[in-house]
N, C-alpha and C positions, 0 to 999 in steps of 0.2 A: 395312800396313792391318789385318791380322789382329790385331797387337799393340794397335793403337789401339782396335779394336772390343772386344777383351778387357778393356782398361782401362775403357772406357765401361760395359760390362756389370757389371764389378766395382764401379765407383762407383755404378751404379744399384742393385745388390743391397744395397750398404751403406746407401744412402739409404733404400731401402724398409724395410730392417730397422729403421733408426733411427726412421723415421716410424711404423711399426707399434708399436714399443715406446712411443713418445711417446703415440700414440693410446690404447694399452692403459692406460698410466699415468693419462692424463686420465680415461678411462672409469672406472677403479677409484676415482679421487678423487670423481668425480661420483656414483657408486653409494654411496660411503661417506657423502657429504654428504646424499644422499636418505634413506638409512637413518637417519642422525642426526636429520633433520627429522621422520621418522616415529616416532622413539623406538625404532628397531630396533638401534641401535648399542650392544648390551648389554655388549660386552666393554670398550668404552672409555668409555661414558657413566658418569658418577658421579651418585649420588643428590643431588638438589637440596635435600632436607630430611630431617629425622629420620623423618618419616612415610614418605617414599618409600624410605628406607633399610630401614626395617622391612618394607615391602611386598616389596622385592627379596629381602631375607633370607628372608622367609616363602615366596616363590615358589621360591627355590632349595632351601629345606628340603623343600618338597612334592615337587619333582622328584627330589631325592636319596632321599627316603623311598620314592617309587614305584619307583625303580631298585632300591633295596635289597629291597623286597618281591618285585619281579619276579625278581631273582637268587635270592632265597630259595625262591620257588616252583619255579624251574627245578632248583635243587639238590635240593629235596624229591622232585621227579619222578624225577631221575636216580638217587637213592639207592634207589628202589623196585625190588625184584627179584620178578617175577611168575612163578610156576610154576602153570600153569592147564590144566585139561581133560585131564590124563593118565589113561590106563587101563592097568592091569596093568604098571606100570613099577616098577623098582627104581632109585633115584637117590641118588647121593652128592651132597647139596646143597652140600657144601664146594666141589666142583669147579664147580658152577653159579655160586656166589657169587664164586669166585676169577676166573672168566672175566668176570663183570660188573664186578668191581673193576678188572680190567686195562683194560677198555673205558672206564670212567669214573674215571680216575686222579685227577681233580680233587676227587672226593668223599673227604675225609680222615677224616670222623667216623663212618663205618660205614654199613651198609646195613639196609634193612627188607625182610624176607622175607614174601611173601604166597603161601600155598598155597591154591588154590581149585579146586573141582569135580574133585577126584581120586577115582578109583574103583579099588579093589583095588590100591593102590600101597603101596610101602614106601620111606620116606625116612629118611636118616640125616644128622644134622648132626654131623660129627666134631670133635674138639677143635681141630684145626688150621684150622678155618673162619675166613675173614677176619672182621673186626670186625662184629658184628651189633648193631643198636640194638633191634629188636623183631621178634617173629614173630606173624603172623596166619594162622589156618587156618580156612577156611569152606567149607561146602557139600560136604564130602567124605564118602565112603561106603566102608566096609570098608577103611580105609586105616590104616597105622601110621606113626608118626613117633617116632624116637629122637633125643634131644637131648643132646649132650655139649659143644656149643660154648658159649662164654661169650656171654651176652646183656647188653649194657651196662645196660639198664633193668631187668633181671631180671624181665621181664614178658612173658607170652605170652597171646594171645587165641584162643579157639576158639568158633566159632558155627555153628549149623545143620549140625552133623555127625551122622552116624548110623553106629553100629557101628564106631567108630574106637578105636584104642589109642594111647596116648601114653606113652612111656618117658622119664622125666626123670632125667638123670644129673648135673645141675648144680644150683647154688643158684638158685632163682627166688623172688623175694619174693611174686609173685602170678601165678597162672594163672586167667584169667577164662574161664568156660565158660557160654555162653548158648544157650538154645533148641536143645538137642541131646538125642539119644536113644541109650541103650546105649553110652555112652562109658566107657572104662576109662583112668584116669589113675594111673600107677604111678611112684612115686619109687624109683629103683633103690638109693639109699643112704638109709637111715632117718635118718641123722645130718643130711642135707640139710634135712629137714623139721622137725627138732626145735625150731628157734628160734621165738620168738614172732612174728617178722616174716614167716614163710612161711605162705601161706594159699592156699586155692582159693575164689574168689568165683564163685557160680553163680546163674543165674536161668532158669526155664523148662526145667530139665534133668530128664529122666525116665529111670528104670531104669539108672542109671549108678553107677560105683564109684570110690572113691578108695582107693589101696593104698599104705601106707607100711610097709616091712618086712613083718612078719607080720600087720599090722592091715589089715582091710578094712572100709570103711564105705559102705553104700549111700546114695546121694543121689537124691532125687526131690522135686520142688517140692510136689507134692500131699501126699505122705506127711509132708513136713517142715513142713506147715502154712502154705503160702503163702496170702495173702489179698489181695483188692483193696484198694488204699489210694488214695483220691481218684480220679483219672483213670487210675491205674496198674492194670493187670489182674494177676491172680495170677501169670501167666507172667513179669511184670516184677519181682516181689518178689525181693529179693536175699538170699542166704544166704552165710555164710562157714564153710568147713570148715578147722579147724586143730587143732593139738595143745593140749589144755588138761588140766592135772592128769595128765599122762602118758598121755593117751588121745586118739584122734581124736574130735572133736565137731563137729556142725553147729549153727550158731547163727544167729539172725536178724540181718540186717545193718541197721545204723542209720547214717544219714548226718549227720555233724556238719561243716557247711561243705563243703569240697571232699573231705573224707575219709570213706570208708565204713569203719565199724568194727563189730565185734560188740557186743552190748549190754554184755558184760563189759569191753570196752576203752574205752567211751565216756568214762568219767571221766578217762582218760589223755590224751584229745585236748584241745588248747587252741584257743581261737578266735583269730582275727586280732586283734592288739592295736589299741586305738582309734587310736593315732597312725598305724599302718600303714594302717588303713582310710581315715583322713582323707587320707593321701598318695595312695592309689589313687583316691579320689574326685576329688581335685584334678587328677590326671593325666588321668582320663577326661573331666572337664569341659573341660579345656584342649584335648584332642583333638576333642571335640564342637564347641567354638567354632571351631577350625581348619577343621573340616568345613563348618560353616555359612558361614564367610567364603569358602572355596574354591567352594562351591555358588553363592553370590551373585555370584562372578566368572565363573560358567559353567565352572569347572574341575571337572567332574563326576567324572572318574576320580580326581583327587587328593582330592576331598571324600570319595569312597568309602574311600580309604586312611585318612583321618582317622577316619571313623566306625568303621571296623574296629578301629583302635587303641583308640578309646573303649570299644567292646564288650569287647575283650580286657582292658583295664585296670580296668574297673568291678568293685568288690568285691561280694560277696554282702551282703545285709542282715544285721542282727545275729542273726536266727534261724538263720543259716548255710545257708539253703536258697533263699530268695527272691532273685532277681537285683536289682541296683540299678535304680531307676526310669529311669536314663539308658539302660539297655539297650534297652527297647522303643522309646524315642524314636529312638535311633541306628539301630535296625533299620529303622524306618519311613523315616528320612531316607536310609539307604543304598538302600532300595527306590526312592526318588525318583531317586537317582543312576543306578541301573540302567535305569530308564525313559528318562531323558534320553540314556543311552548306547546305547539300542536293544537292551537285554537283558532282555525281560519275564519270561523264566523265572527269572532270578536275583531280579528284583523281586518275583515271586510268592512265592518261597521266603522272602525277608526279611519280606514283609508277613505271611505265615502265621506265621513265628516271632514277630513282634511281637504278633500277636493271641493266640497261645498264652499269652503272658505277660500281656497286657492286652486282653481281648476287646472292650472298649468304646473302644479307641483310635481316635479319629476318622480321623486321617491313615492309620493302619494299614489300616482298612477301605476308605478311599478309594483308597489305592494298590493294595490287593488288587484292587479293582474295575477300576482302570486297567490293571493288569498282565493281568488276564483279558481285558479289552477289546483290548489290544494283541496278545494271542494269538488273537484271533478267537473267544473263548469268551463271546459277548455275553450269552447267557441266564444264565450263571454270574456274570457281572459285576454284573448288576442287583441281586441280593440284598445283595452287599457294599456297593454304592453306596447302596442304600436304608438299610442300617444306619448308614452314615456320615451320611446325611441326617437320620435320626431323632435322632442325637446332636448335630447342628448344623443345625437346620432352615432357617436363613436364609442358608446358604452357596450362592450362585448357581452357583459352579463345580461343586458336586456335583449341583445340579439339572440343569444343562446336560449333564453327563456321563450322567445317568440317561436323559434324553430321547434322546441320541444312541445309547446302548446299546440302548434299546428300539426305535429306528428300525432299527438294524443287525440286531437279532434278528428283527424282522418281515420285513425284506427278505430275510434268509437263509432264513426259513421259506417265503416266497412263491416263492423261486427253487428250492426243494428239489424 
């Protein structure tokens, strides 16, 4: 009897397993059919036309581009090494960078060092330091930094520092010093600074000194003759200190396209060739069109990716200073993306950037107003919206936005 019961239970178990498997298989087939009917069977469905094929390819390209940019942003974040807020410390930065490199072994191309808000500290970057891309020093006081490590970009930036000393023992093409006081920049080997490519670029620097070998040159933006140019204040006026005719000299900086040069060097700079400019313009326009199409399909994040590419690709105008007209348009359009994605702070930043380039940009003003509105800053939103209305009086959307902002502002005042 027991053997019979066992056989029956075994047969029943086998039957139930088979039935469950059959039901699962049928359910999977039904789900697959439903997905296919809804157009969700992306892996197996084939485009039914050339237009559909192009749309599928475009969507896949958008997704891949966003993945690429997300991965790039993560890598950029991981390569940053922050040394902040230290007081009365003596630090071998080579050890700090080595520890960070061990923790982030996936970063193969080097690290970016940021030293910030140090007070009475002494830092050393020894020769055996792991690969460095760039060095930033800001908001430090009574602090020393000695640099012997190779920096790939041969570039170091110093800003908002007071009574700091920098000892440079390696070749650096450029040291940028901005808005700092009583800074001493000393090249330990005069040969390092002898080439034409080596220079110190500075703006808003007072009572400071550049030392090369036995030469000392005082730099001070007021004494050097800084002046306001357009919307730029004297503190923003840039100078270049470098070797000329066997001596240290400070010269006024002049920008030709993306390159800042001294007046003596301007003739040596070349503008972007016409064919290269045309190529960049075509690439920027193509990215802008991609953004417009993605936005029309409510793919706002991917549209923002395309507008970002367009902004990055757009060349300067032939004067070498003015951004391409496509840039304010794409900034305004990207602001619209941020609004749709619920990120009004980013929308406000882009709208402001658009208006700095083109103050009478209708959509830039409108989106600035809408960003302020979304941030609950209704009284600030009204002037921006009114500017947009003055530029496009018959736009009903702007008119309604003004009415709503005025209503919210009155309500906020009455409840205060």
